[in-house]
Every structure is written in C-alpha cells, then in structure tokens.
C-alpha positions in Angstrom: 76.5 178.8 -32.7 80.2 178.6 -33.2 80.8 179.9 -29.9 78.3 177.4 -28.6 80.0 174.7 -30.5 83.4 175.8 -29.3 82.1 176.0 -25.8 80.5 172.5 -26.1 83.7 171.1 -27.5 85.7 172.8 -24.8 83.4 171.4 -22.1 83.5 167.9 -23.3 87.0 167.1 -22.0 86.1 168.7 -18.7 83.0 166.7 -18.4 84.8 163.6 -19.4 87.5 164.3 -16.8 85.0 164.9 -14.2 83.3 161.7 -15.1 86.4 159.7 -14.7 87.3 161.6 -11.6 84.0 160.6 -10.1 84.4 157.0 -11.2 87.9 157.0 -9.6 86.6 158.3 -6.4 83.8 155.7 -6.4 86.3 152.9 -7.1 88.6 154.2 -4.5 85.8 154.3 -1.9 84.9 150.7 -2.9 88.5 149.6 -2.6 88.8 151.2 0.9 85.6 149.6 1.9 86.8 146.3 0.7 90.1 146.8 2.5 88.3 147.7 5.7 86.2 144.5 5.3 89.2 142.4 4.8 91.0 144.0 7.8 87.9 143.3 9.9 87.8 139.8 8.8 91.5 139.3 9.5 91.0 140.8 13.1 88.0 138.5 13.7 90.0 135.6 12.6 92.9 136.6 15.0 90.4 137.0 17.9 88.9 133.7 17.0 92.3 132.1 17.0 93.1 133.7 20.4 89.8 132.6 21.8 90.3 129.2 20.4 93.7 129.1 22.0 92.3 130.3 25.3 89.6 127.7 25.1 92.1 125.0 24.4 94.1 126.2 27.4 91.1 126.3 29.6 90.2 122.9 28.5 93.7 121.8 29.3 93.5 123.4 32.7 90.1 121.8 33.4 91.5 118.5 32.2 94.5 119.0 34.5 92.2 119.9 37.4 90.0 116.9 36.7 92.9 114.5 36.3 94.7 115.8 39.4 91.6 115.8 41.5 90.7 112.2 40.4 94.3 111.1 41.1 94.4 112.6 44.5 91.0 111.3 45.5 92.1 107.8 44.6 95.4 108.1 46.4 95.9 105.9 49.5 97.8 108.6 51.4 98.1 112.3 51.4 101.8 112.0 50.4 100.8 110.0 47.3 98.2 112.7 46.4 100.7 115.5 46.8 103.3 113.7 44.7 100.7 113.1 41.9 99.8 116.8 42.1 103.5 117.8 41.8 104.0 115.5 38.8 101.0 116.6 36.8 101.4 120.4 37.3 105.2 120.1 36.6 104.5 118.3 33.3 101.7 120.8 32.4 103.8 123.9 33.1 107.1 122.4 32.0 108.5 123.0 35.5 111.7 121.1 36.4 111.1 121.5 40.1 108.2 121.3 42.4 108.0 121.2 46.2 105.5 120.8 49.1 105.7 122.6 52.5 103.4 122.1 55.4 102.8 123.9 58.7 105.2 122.8 61.4 103.7 120.6 64.2 104.8 123.1 66.8 103.0 126.3 67.6 105.4 128.6 65.6 103.1 128.9 62.6 106.1 128.4 60.2 106.2 126.4 57.0 108.7 123.5 56.8 109.4 121.0 54.1 107.2 117.9 53.7 110.1 116.2 51.9 107.9 115.8 48.9 109.6 116.9 45.6 109.2 116.6 41.8 112.7 117.1 40.2 113.9 116.4 36.7 117.5 116.3 37.8 118.1 115.6 41.5 121.9 116.0 41.2 121.7 119.4 39.4 119.2 120.8 41.8 120.7 119.2 44.9 121.9 122.4 46.7 118.7 124.3 46.0 116.7 121.4 47.4 119.0 121.0 50.4 118.7 124.8 51.2 114.9 124.6 50.8 114.7 121.8 53.4 116.9 123.6 55.9 114.7 126.7 55.9 111.6 127.5 58.0 109.4 130.1 56.3 107.7 132.6 58.5 104.7 134.4 57.4 105.8 137.0 54.7 109.2 135.5 54.2 110.1 134.2 50.7 107.6 132.8 48.2 106.1 130.2 50.6 105.9 132.8 53.4 104.1 135.3 51.2 101.5 132.7 50.1 101.1 131.8 53.8 100.6 135.5 54.6 98.1 136.3 51.9 96.3 133.0 51.4 96.5 133.6 47.6 98.4 132.0 44.7 101.4 134.0 43.6 103.6 134.3 40.5 107.0 135.8 40.7 110.0 136.4 38.4 113.6 136.3 39.5 115.9 138.2 39.9 113.7 141.2 39.3 111.4 139.9 42.1 112.4 138.9 45.7 110.0 136.0 45.9 112.7 133.4 46.5 115.2 135.7 48.2 116.1 133.3 51.1 117.4 130.9 48.4 118.8 133.5 46.0 122.3 132.1 45.6 121.2 128.5 45.1 118.4 129.6 42.7 120.8 131.7 40.6 123.3 128.8 40.4 120.7 126.5 38.8 119.2 129.3 36.6 115.7 129.6 38.1 113.9 132.6 36.7 110.2 132.1 37.5 108.3 130.6 40.4 104.7 130.3 41.4 103.0 128.8 44.4 99.5 128.2 45.8 98.1 127.4 49.3 96.6 124.2 50.5 93.4 125.5 52.2 91.4 123.8 54.9 88.5 126.2 55.0 90.2 129.6 55.0 93.2 128.4 56.9 96.5 127.8 55.1 97.7 124.3 55.9 100.6 124.1 53.5 102.1 125.6 50.2 103.0 123.9 46.9 105.7 125.7 44.9 107.0 125.3 41.4 110.1 126.7 39.6 111.0 127.3 35.9 114.3 128.2 34.2 112.7 130.7 31.8 111.2 134.0 32.5 107.5 133.8 31.9 104.7 136.3 32.5 102.1 135.5 35.2 99.4 133.2 34.0 96.3 134.4 35.7 94.2 131.5 34.6 96.7 129.0 35.9 96.8 130.8 39.3 93.0 130.8 39.5 93.1 127.1 38.7 95.8 126.5 41.3 93.5 128.1 43.9 90.8 125.7 43.1 93.3 122.8 43.2 94.6 124.1 46.6 91.1 124.0 48.0 90.6 120.5 46.7 93.9 119.3 48.0 93.1 120.9 51.4 90.0 118.8 51.6 92.0 115.7 50.8 94.5 116.7 53.4 91.8 117.3 56.0 90.2 113.9 55.2 93.6 112.2 55.4 94.4 113.7 58.7 91.0 112.8 60.1 91.4 109.3 58.7 94.9 109.0 60.3 93.6 110.3 63.6 90.8 107.7 63.5 93.3 105.0 62.7 95.5 106.1 65.5 92.6 106.2 67.9 91.5 102.8 66.8 95.0 101.5 67.3 95.2 103.1 70.7 91.9 101.6 71.7 92.9 98.2 70.4 96.2 98.4 72.1 94.6 99.6 75.4 92.0 96.9 75.3 94.7 94.3 74.6 97.1 95.5 77.2 94.7 96.7 79.9 94.2 94.9 83.1 90.4 95.6 82.8 87.8 93.4 81.2 85.5 95.1 78.6 81.8 94.5 78.1 79.3 95.8 75.6 75.6 95.2 76.1 73.1 95.4 73.2 70.1 96.3 75.3 67.5 95.8 72.5 69.0 92.5 71.4 69.8 91.5 75.0 73.2 90.3 74.1 76.5 91.1 75.8 80.0 91.0 74.4 82.6 90.0 77.0 86.2 90.6 76.1 88.8 87.8 76.5 90.2 89.6 79.5 86.8 89.9 81.2 86.4 86.1 80.9 90.0 85.5 82.1 89.4 87.6 85.2 87.0 84.9 86.5 89.2 82.0 85.2 87.2 81.2 82.0 88.2 80.7 78.4 86.5 82.5 75.5 84.4 79.5 74.5 83.1 79.0 78.0 81.0 82.2 78.2 78.4 83.2 75.7 76.6 86.5 75.2 73.6 86.1 77.5 73.6 88.7 80.4 72.9 85.8 82.8 76.5 84.7 82.2 77.4 87.8 84.2 74.5 88.1 86.7 74.4 84.4 87.7 78.0 84.6 89.0 77.5 87.7 91.2 77.4 87.1 95.0 73.8 86.8 96.3 74.4 89.7 98.7 75.5 92.0 95.8 73.2 91.0 92.9 70.3 93.2 93.9 72.5 96.3 94.2 74.0 95.6 90.8 70.6 95.3 89.1 69.3 98.4 90.8 72.3 100.5 89.7 72.1 99.1 86.1 68.3 99.8 85.9 68.8 103.3 87.3 71.3 104.2 84.7 69.3 102.6 81.8 66.3 104.6 82.9 68.3 107.8 82.9 68.4 108.4 86.6 72.2 108.5 86.7 74.9 110.0 84.5 77.0 106.8 84.5 76.9 103.3 85.9 79.3 102.2 88.7 79.1 99.3 91.1 81.4 97.2 93.3 80.4 93.5 93.7 81.8 90.1 94.3 81.8 87.6 91.4 82.4 83.9 91.5 85.7 82.6 90.2 85.8 79.4 88.2 88.2 77.8 90.7 86.1 78.7 93.7 86.0 81.8 95.9 84.9 85.3 95.1 86.8 88.2 93.5 85.9 91.8 94.2 85.1 93.7 90.9 84.4 97.3 90.1 82.2 97.8 87.0 81.8 101.1 85.2 79.8 102.0 82.1 77.8 104.5 80.2 74.7 104.1 78.0 74.3 105.1 74.4 70.8 106.6 73.8 68.6 107.2 70.7 66.9 110.5 69.8 64.1 109.6 72.2 66.5 109.1 75.1 66.1 105.4 75.2 69.2 103.4 76.0 70.2 101.2 73.1 73.7 100.1 74.3 75.6 100.0 77.6 79.3 99.6 77.4 82.0 99.7 80.1 84.8 97.9 81.9 85.3 95.5 84.8 88.3 96.0 87.2 89.6 93.5 89.7 89.7 95.3 93.0 90.3 92.3 95.3 93.7 93.5 96.4 92.4 97.0 97.0 89.6 95.7 99.1 92.0 93.6 101.1 94.2 96.6 101.7 91.2 98.7 102.7 90.0 96.1 105.1 93.5 95.8 106.6 93.7 99.6 106.8 90.3 99.7 108.5 91.4 97.0 110.9 94.7 98.8 111.6 92.8 102.1 112.1 90.8 100.6 115.0 93.3 98.1 116.4 96.6 98.2 118.2 99.5 97.0 116.1 101.4 95.5 119.0 98.7 93.5 120.8 96.0 93.2 118.1 93.5 94.6 120.6 91.0 97.4 119.8 92.3 100.9 120.2 90.8 104.0 121.8 88.5 105.0 118.9 87.0 101.5 118.6 86.7 101.2 122.4 84.9 104.5 122.5 82.5 103.4 119.8 81.6 100.2 121.7 81.3 102.2 124.9 79.0 104.6 123.2 76.7 101.7 122.1 76.7 100.3 125.7 75.8 103.7 127.0 73.0 104.1 124.5 71.7 100.7 125.5 71.9 101.6 129.1 69.8 104.7 128.5 67.1 102.7 126.7 67.1 99.7 129.1 66.6 100.4 132.8 68.3 97.3 134.1 71.3 97.4 131.7 74.5 98.1 133.5 78.2 98.1 132.5 81.5 98.9 134.0 84.8 100.2 132.7 88.2 99.3 134.1 91.2 101.6 133.3 94.6 99.8 133.8 98.0 101.3 134.0 101.1 99.2 134.8 103.2 100.3 137.7 106.8 101.3 137.0 106.6 100.0 133.5 109.1 102.6 132.4 111.7 101.0 134.5 111.3 97.8 132.5 111.8 99.7 129.3 114.8 101.5 130.6 116.4 98.5 132.2 115.7 95.7 129.7 114.9 97.6 126.6 111.8 98.6 124.6 111.7 95.2 122.8 111.3 93.4 126.1 108.7 96.0 127.2 106.7 95.5 124.0 106.8 91.7 124.3 105.7 92.0 127.9 102.7 94.1 126.9 101.6 91.5 124.3 101.9 88.8 127.0 99.9 90.9 129.5 97.2 91.5 126.9 96.9 87.8 126.2 96.7 86.9 129.9 94.1 89.5 130.6 91.9 88.5 127.7 91.6 85.0 129.1 90.1 86.4 132.3 87.2 88.1 130.5 83.8 87.0 129.1 83.1 86.7 125.4 81.1 89.9 125.2 83.7 92.0 127.0 86.2 94.3 125.2 89.8 94.9 126.2 91.6 97.7 124.4 95.1 99.2 124.5 95.2 103.0 124.5 98.7 104.1 124.7 102.0 102.7 126.1 101.0 100.6 129.1 97.5 101.9 129.4 94.6 99.5 128.8 90.8 99.7 129.2 88.2 97.0 129.7 84.5 97.3 128.9 82.4 94.9 131.0 79.0 94.9 129.4 75.9 93.5 131.1 77.1 93.2 134.6 74.8 91.9 137.4 75.9 94.3 140.1 78.6 96.8 141.1 80.7 94.1 142.8 81.4 92.2 139.5 83.9 94.8 138.1 85.7 94.7 141.5 86.0 90.9 141.4 87.4 91.0 137.8 89.9 93.7 138.9 91.0 91.4 141.8 91.3 88.5 139.4 93.5 90.6 137.1 95.7 91.6 140.0 96.2 88.0 141.1 96.9 86.8 137.5 99.7 89.4 137.2 101.3 88.2 140.3 102.8 85.4 138.3 106.0 86.4 136.5 106.4 86.6 132.8 109.2 85.0 130.9 110.3 87.4 128.3 113.4 86.7 126.2 115.0 84.7 129.0 114.1 87.4 131.5 111.8 86.7 134.4 109.7 89.9 134.7 107.3 90.9 137.4 104.7 93.7 137.0 101.8 95.1 138.9 98.8 97.2 137.8 96.8 100.1 139.1 93.1 99.9 138.1 90.4 102.5 138.2 86.7 101.4 137.9 83.8 103.5 136.7 80.2 102.2 136.8 77.3 103.2 134.5 75.1 103.6 137.6 77.0 106.9 138.2 75.0 108.3 135.3 76.8 109.4 132.1 75.9 111.1 128.8 79.1 110.7 126.8 81.6 107.8 126.6 84.5 110.2 127.3 83.0 111.0 130.7 83.1 107.3 131.6 86.8 107.0 130.6 87.6 110.3 132.4 86.3 109.0 135.7 87.9 105.5 135.3 91.2 107.3 134.6 90.7 109.5 137.7 90.1 106.4 139.8 93.2 104.8 138.4 95.3 107.8 139.4 93.8 107.6 142.9 94.9 103.9 143.0 98.5 104.9 142.1 98.5 107.7 144.7 97.3 105.2 147.3 100.3 103.0 146.8 99.9 101.2 143.4 99.1 97.6 142.7 95.5 98.1 143.7 92.1 99.2 142.4 89.8 102.1 143.2 86.1 102.6 142.3 85.3 106.1 141.2 83.3 108.4 143.4 82.2 112.0 143.1 85.0 113.2 145.3 87.5 112.1 142.7 85.8 114.2 140.0 85.9 117.2 142.3 89.6 116.8 143.0 90.2 116.4 139.2 88.4 119.6 138.5 90.3 121.4 141.2 93.5 120.0 139.7 92.5 121.4 136.4 91.8 124.8 137.9 95.1 124.7 139.7 96.9 124.1 136.4 95.2 127.1 134.9 96.2 129.3 137.9 99.8 128.0 137.7 100.1 129.2 134.1 99.5 132.7 135.3 101.4 132.5 138.6 104.7 133.7 137.3 103.2 136.7 135.5 101.2 137.6 138.6 104.3 137.4 140.9 102.7 134.7 143.1 105.7 132.4 143.1 108.4 132.7 145.8 111.9 131.1 146.2 112.8 129.8 149.6 116.3 128.8 150.6 117.2 125.8 152.8 120.8 126.0 154.2 123.3 123.3 153.4 125.9 123.0 156.2 129.4 121.6 156.5 128.9 118.7 158.9 132.5 118.7 160.2 132.6 122.4 161.2 129.0 123.6 161.3 129.7 126.3 158.8 127.3 127.4 156.0 128.2 125.8 152.7 125.3 127.0 150.6 121.5 126.9 150.0 119.1 124.8 148.0 116.5 126.9 146.2 112.9 125.6 146.7 109.8 127.1 145.1 106.7 128.1 147.0 103.4 129.4 145.7 101.4 132.1 147.4 98.0 131.3 145.9 95.5 134.1 146.0 92.7 131.8 147.3 94.4 128.7 148.6 97.1 130.4 150.5 100.7 129.2 150.9 101.3 126.0 148.7 104.2 123.6 149.0 105.8 122.0 145.9 104.0 118.7 146.6 100.7 120.4 145.8 101.6 121.7 142.3 105.0 120.4 141.0 103.4 117.2 139.6 100.9 119.4 137.8 103.7 121.5 136.4 105.5 118.3 135.2 102.5 116.8 133.5 101.5 120.0 131.8 105.0 121.0 130.7 105.0 124.1 132.8 107.9 122.8 134.7 110.3 124.1 132.0 109.5 127.8 132.3 108.9 127.4 136.1 112.3 125.8 136.6 114.0 128.4 134.5 112.4 131.2 136.6 113.5 129.6 139.9 117.1 129.3 138.5 117.2 132.9 137.4 115.7 134.2 140.7 118.1 132.1 142.8 121.2 133.1 140.8 120.1 136.8 141.0 119.7 136.6 144.8 123.0 134.7 145.2 124.8 137.5 143.3 123.3 140.0 145.8 124.5 137.9 148.8 128.0 137.5 147.3 128.4 141.3 146.9 127.0 142.0 150.4 128.9 139.3 152.2 132.2 138.7 150.5 133.8 135.6 151.8 136.9 133.6 150.8 134.6 130.7 150.0 131.3 132.2 148.9 128.1 130.1 149.5 126.7 128.0 146.7 123.2 127.8 145.4 121.7 124.4 144.4 118.8 124.4 142.0 116.7 121.4 140.9 116.7 120.6 137.2 113.6 118.7 136.2 113.7 115.8 133.7 111.7 117.7 131.1 114.1 120.6 131.5 117.0 118.3 130.8 115.2 117.0 127.7 114.6 120.6 126.4 116.6 121.1 123.2 117.7 124.6 124.3 118.5 123.8 128.0 122.2 124.6 127.7 121.6 127.9 126.0 118.9 128.8 128.5 121.2 128.2 131.5 124.1 130.0 129.9 121.7 132.9 129.4 120.8 133.0 133.1 124.4 132.9 134.2 125.2 135.9 131.9 122.1 137.9 132.8 122.5 137.5 136.6 126.3 137.7 136.7 126.6 135.0 139.3 129.8 133.1 139.6 129.1 129.8 137.8 131.3 127.9 140.2 128.8 128.6 142.9 125.9 127.2 141.0 125.0 123.5 141.5 122.3 121.8 139.3 120.6 118.9 140.9 119.2 116.1 138.7 117.2 113.1 139.8 118.6 109.7 139.3 115.7 108.6 137.1 116.0 111.8 135.0 119.6 110.8 134.2 118.5 107.4 133.0 116.2 108.9 130.3 118.1 108.4 127.1 121.4 108.2 128.9 123.6 108.8 125.9 121.9 112.1 125.1 121.8 113.1 128.8 125.6 112.5 129.1 126.2 114.8 126.2 124.0 117.6 127.7 125.7 117.2 131.1 129.1 117.6 129.6 127.9 120.8 127.9 126.5 122.1 131.2 129.8 121.2 133.0 131.6 123.3 130.4 129.7 126.4 131.6 131.5 126.0 135.0 128.5 124.8 137.1 128.6 121.7 139.3 126.2 118.8 138.9 124.6 116.7 141.6 122.5 113.5 141.6 119.4 114.2 143.8 117.7 111.5 145.9 120.5 109.1 145.2 119.7 105.4 146.0 116.0 105.6 145.0 116.6 105.2 141.3 117.0 102.1 139.2 120.2 100.5 137.9 122.1 103.7 137.8 125.3 102.4 139.5 126.5 100.9 136.2 126.2 104.3 134.6 127.5 106.4 137.5 131.1 106.6 136.4 130.0 107.9 133.0 128.1 110.9 134.3 130.2 114.1 134.9 128.7 114.7 138.4 130.4 116.4 141.4 128.2 115.2 144.2 125.6 112.7 145.4 122.7 113.7 147.6 121.6 110.9 149.8 117.8 110.6 150.0 116.1 111.5 153.2 114.5 108.0 153.4 117.9 106.6 154.3 118.6 109.3 156.9 115.3 109.4 158.8 115.8 106.0 160.4 119.6 106.0 160.4 120.9 103.7 163.2 124.3 102.1 163.5 124.5 98.6 162.1 121.1 98.6 160.5 120.4 98.3 156.7 120.1 102.1 156.1 123.4 102.7 157.9 125.1 100.2 155.6 123.5 101.8 152.5 124.6 105.3 153.5 128.1 104.1 154.3 128.3 102.4 150.8 127.1 105.5 149.1 129.7 107.7 150.8 132.5 105.2 150.1 131.4 105.0 146.4 131.4 108.8 146.1 134.8 109.1 147.7 136.2 106.5 145.3 134.8 108.4 142.4 136.0 111.8 143.7 132.5 113.1 144.5 131.1 114.9 147.5 128.1 113.7 149.5 125.2 115.7 150.9 122.7 114.1 153.3 119.1 115.3 153.1 116.4 115.3 155.9 118.7 115.7 158.9 116.4 116.3 161.9 118.4 115.4 165.1 121.9 115.8 166.4 122.6 112.1 166.4 122.2 111.9 162.7 124.7 114.7 162.3 127.3 112.8 164.4 126.7 109.5 162.6 127.0 111.1 159.2 130.1 113.0 160.2 131.6 109.8 161.4 131.0 108.3 158.0 132.8 111.2 156.4 129.7 112.7 154.8 130.7 116.2 153.8 127.5 118.2 153.9 123.9 118.0 155.2 120.6 119.8 155.2 117.4 119.4 157.1 115.2 120.9 159.8 117.9 120.4 162.4 119.8 123.3 160.8 116.8 125.3 159.4 113.6 125.0 157.5 113.4 126.5 154.0 113.8 130.3 154.6 112.3 133.3 152.9 114.8 135.7 151.3 114.9 138.0 154.3 115.2 135.1 156.8 118.0 133.6 154.6 119.7 137.0 154.6 119.6 137.0 158.4 120.9 133.5 158.5 123.9 134.6 156.4 124.4 137.7 158.5 124.6 135.8 161.8 127.6 134.0 160.4 129.5 137.1 159.3 132.0 139.2 161.2 130.1 141.9 163.2 131.3 144.8 161.2 130.2 143.3 157.9 126.8 142.4 159.3 126.2 146.0 160.8 127.3 147.6 157.5 124.9 145.5 155.4 122.1 146.1 158.0 122.5 149.8 157.6 122.3 149.6 153.8 119.3 147.3 153.8 117.6 148.7 157.0 117.4 145.3 158.5 117.2 144.4 162.2 120.4 142.6 163.0 119.1 141.3 166.3 116.0 139.7 164.8 115.5 136.2 166.0 116.2 133.3 163.6 113.6 131.1 165.4 112.0 128.9 164.3 114.4 128.4 161.4 117.5 127.8 163.5 118.0 125.3 166.3 
C-alpha cells in the first residue's frame, strides 16, 4: 500500500509535468497557427496593395491612352497630334525630353528628325537636340534604328546599354540614363519613331511599353489619315489651280437632271460672261455649226450608251461676236452599278489655230510655194480622177501638156536665182490666163510645168493651146528692171492613147517634151508609140552602160592634135567609144547624154582618164622625145562637181606614172560657170597637180568672158562651129580672130577643132592659132593606129626598134586616118 502510495505520490509530479508539457505544446501549436494566419494575412494585404497599385497604374495608362487618343483625334494637323503625344507621355513618365522621327522622303529608308520636341530646358539640352537633328538613323542604328528594325517598343538603360550610342557624348553631358521609344505603325510598316529620355536609371516598364505599342498604332492611323487628307487637299488645290490657269474650258453634265455646268473659261472661249449662259445643254448644242451638230450628238450618245471608252469630238462653235471657232471636246462618263451613265464631264479646247496650221500645211503639201500652183502629187490626183472618168465615159477625153523652159539655167546663172524665181511666177500667171476654168496647171520641179486639159473636144485642142502658150511667151518679161525672153518646149499626151495609170500619161508627155527639145526647142510634139519605144531603148542602154566598164566593152580612141605652123604632132585628145555587144560600135553622141543624166559620167570619165594616162606613159617610154606628146581628156561638169575630184585625179597620176605636165583636162565653158567660185577653187587645186587646163568648145557658152581672167586655164579650144564655115572677112573669121587675140593677151594657147580642109589650116595659121585637130589630120584612132601614127613621125631606128618589141608592121598604111 505504502509502496503504492509512494508510487502514486511519485507519479503525480510526472503526470502534472506531462500535463503542463502537453498544454504547452498545444499552446505553442496554437501560437504558430496564429502566427501563420497573421503572416498569410499580411502577405495577402501586400499582394492586395501591389494589385491595387498595378490597377491604379493601369488605370493611369488607360487614362493616358484615352486622353492622348482623344487629343490626337481632335488635332487639326499631324504635327499638333504628335506634340500633344510628346507632352502627355513626358508628363506621365516624368521625362524631360521627347522627340519624333519620321522616315525620310527619299528612298533610303532612314529615320530623320521631324523637328518635333518636348523639352523641359531647351538651353540645357541644346547640344543633344542639335546632334539628334543632324543624324540619320539607319535600320538597327541607335535607339530609333533598333525600333525601326524590330517594329517593337524598346526600353534601354545608359551607359550599360548602347541604345543611344550615336549620341553618347551629348547624352552623357546632360545626364541621360534611360530611354524608351515606340514605332508609329501604319499597318505593319514603321512610319516613324517617338523617343523619350530620363535622367534616372529606371527598370523597363513592360506595361508602359505595351501601352506605347497601342498608342503607336493609333498615332499611325492618325498619320495615315493626315497624309491622305493632305494629299487630297493638294490634289484639290492642283485641280483648282489647273482649272483656273488652264486654257481649256470645263463642263460637267448631270445626265439624270439634264443640267450642265460650264466653267467661266468655257464661256469666255465663245465670248460670253458667266451670267449669259445657263445650265441647259442647248446652251452648248444650239451654238454648234449645223454641219457638225449631228456628229457631236452621235459621239455623245455612243459614249453614254457605252459603245466607246471615252468621248472626243472636233466641231465648230459660234462665237458671240460672229464667226466660228474650232473646238476639241473630250470627256468620260461616270456610271452606276448598273452601268448607266449618271454624269459626263470633260473639257473643251480651242483648236482654231491648229486647224488653220493644218489647213496651211495641207495646202503647202499639195501646192508649190513659189507660184502657188498645184504640185506633182495634187496634179497626179486630179489626173487620176480624169483617167477614171475617161474609163467610165466613152466620149470623155483629156490631154496633158508637159512644159520645160529652154535654157532657163542660163537665166539663173546670168541674172541670179531671184530673177529666175520671179520669172517662173510671172510665167505661171501668164499661162494660167490662157486656160479654161476646169483646167489644172501645176509646177513640178524647177522650170518644169504640166497642164491637165480636161474634157477636150478633139486631139487638135491641146495643140492649139500649146501654140497659144508659145505665142504668149514670145513677149518679153520685165523682171527687176531686166527684159527677159524665154521659150518653152512642150510635150503632149492624149487620153486616146489608152492609159491605166496617171504616171504613164506623164511619162509619155515628158518623152514628147524631150523630143521637142531634141528637134530644136521652142516647139511642141505630140506623143506617139515610137517615142515610147525609144525611151525604153534608152533605159536599156543605160542598164547596159552600167556594166560596160566591167565587161571591157569601152574603148579609148585618140585624135591627133597638130602644130599648125610645122605640121608636127603635139598630142592627142582621148575620146571614148563603146563596142556594144548587140548594137555594135557606138559613138559618144549615142550614150554620153545618158551617162550624164544617170551620173555614170563620173566613173566613166575617171576610167577614160586612167586608160589614156596609162597609154600615154607607154608611148613616152617607147618613143622618148625632147617634147613628149600630150594627152587631152574631157572633164564633165558632174565630175568637176564631185567632192573628191582632185583626189581622184591625183590618184590616177600616181598609179599610171604619167608626167602630169603632159596631161590636159578639158572643161566646157558652161561647166565652169556652174558655181564659179567653187569651180575656181577646184581648178587651182588641179593646177597644183601639174596638169594643164583648157576650155572646150569656147565661144558657145554664156557670159564667160567676164570670168575668163579669173580661171587658171592654159588654152582655149575654138568650137568646130566657127571653123566649119571659116571664110576671110565673114562673121566666123572675125570671131576666131577675136578669140585668138584674147587668148594671146591672156597668155593662153589656142586649139582649133573640126579642121577638114587645107584652106582652114592656112587661115588659122595666118591668125596665129597654135594647134588644130580634125579629119584633115586624122580621124579618132584606135590604140594600134595611134601607135602607128606616132611611129611614122619617129626617126627610123626608133620606129624599127619599137616594132620589133611590139611585133608591129612598120609599113602598115595609115589610111584612112591620115591625109
């Protein structure tokens, strides 16, 4: 029991201690639970406060966005909107500096300053602002360039970040530590960048950057609208300026209301004031010329009905002060969804002057400027109509006269082209008076005219008119105090011959005219089939002549030129002959005129010169004489006019090796008168080559005596027409004596052509004529015959030596070449 009691008493304190320990543990647990609850409550309170702060900030940002958006939307200009944006964001973020950059107008894609700033202290930040405005930011360069590159808002700290590196020195000087920027977005394209700077280091504000992106999109839309509005204003200004300053009148037709607006200029173009013309379309149509109104209505209707893409019409419109003005109206219709025209607007241009110029150009295109007569194209057109009428109507006949004035070139050369032109105008006027009202006289070229006699009674009528023209031209013309005479050669072609084309009629009339000239000039000829045959043969002959040199068909013949006092050989004149494969042996009279007309005379003349010089070199080497014989070669007028004539002749002299002192170039008197100043220069150049110059056929030209002392010539060749009937004390004898005396006074030699009898030789020798040529001495000789002619005049040993070398018969007869 005692033990039990003792054990109980001993256990009591233990139990009591365990009780209190349990209570302490429970209390401790409760305290910890209470502490945990308090801590949780404190954390919730902190989170609540953070959330509340975030909410207030978000509200502030939303308020900023709303206020900024409202302000920018109400701004009159984009510059004003951007300035408000700068101010509000700078105030909200406590930024002392804000700046706007826009894409440059060029195509570099760089950002440049828009000169828009928000600055708390412009003096303090002056250098930073100046540096910012100097720079152009490429994509990826500096804070603006990185925003341009990424299209995102950026926040940077400086100097730990290189965001404003291009402006580092200036930024450090003013204590800038933080910068952020956002893009101005038009769609997804960056149109500009807005940047802000702070003087404290601040961590990136993500919410603010997100808000700035929204604001950048909003400002981008404002920028886009502003640009569109500005473009519209500029377009309207341009339109208003163009309408005010344009020379065109404008019109706008309300088709449904049937009212037309006419601009002030439109009304002024027809001499009316604003109040004088209303809006009724008849104000327009009633003034249009009666011949043009139907066409105007048709074209307007066609466009309104959709049958043409645009309206355009030329018409005449009555001016208030009388008379009609030519107008060009253009326009285009505005259509609704159903394709119906609701409006038609356009312009009216005064084209009166253009029409006048066009009419003048058309007149000039078909008329001769000198005489005012129709020209070849207009004449051919009228001839075509007459030909078609003749084909349809059996008894319809017409005739064509082709006129060419004789020796008209002499008038131009002697009196000048001004007198010649005036003479042509007077001739045209005189001829016109001789014709009927329905006839057409035209000037073709130079002194060539053509006359269309329509509706003739018989074939004799064109002949009578040709005779009337010939008689009318017998009277002299008074031109600038000159009394001028002229005659005309006329060719006549009749429709009764039968033609298909107008060119055929002219061809035959032209052939008849050339026949009249060949028959002695100052006359007329009616075309016949033989003329056409001869013209065709002439054409074929020209074709053959073009190939004659290549085929080796041409020959050079040599006519001796003798010293009249001694009978010795002085030289030869080279004369061309043609051994035609079908026609046989042709003299120059049968083909030289063709060569001159076709221009073949230039290569032909050069070939003759080269061949003659080559042969003369052979003779000089075979028969060396103290005074070697000369070679005379004709130089045609067209050769003399060739731009390379001097070089060509120099080339012949070099290639043949002939002594240039033995070469004489003969030029006709008329050829020297062609552009005499130029000819004199060419003759001096030829003289410098060492050759001699002669005037051929002297005495048959026109007014050359006054120029003779200016030409560097060595000899005069007296034309055969003066020699053939040379008798003492007659007119020819006096002319020849005068020519010889003139030549002696000028230090020139004389050569007489066409000597046929011994009496002529004696008379010319008595007149001191130095040289002569003609059938009395020898006809033109072939190369072999000319060689024999030379050999007969050589010492015997020289002739025998050459004969052995050339295998020639020394004893061959010179007959019939030598008398």
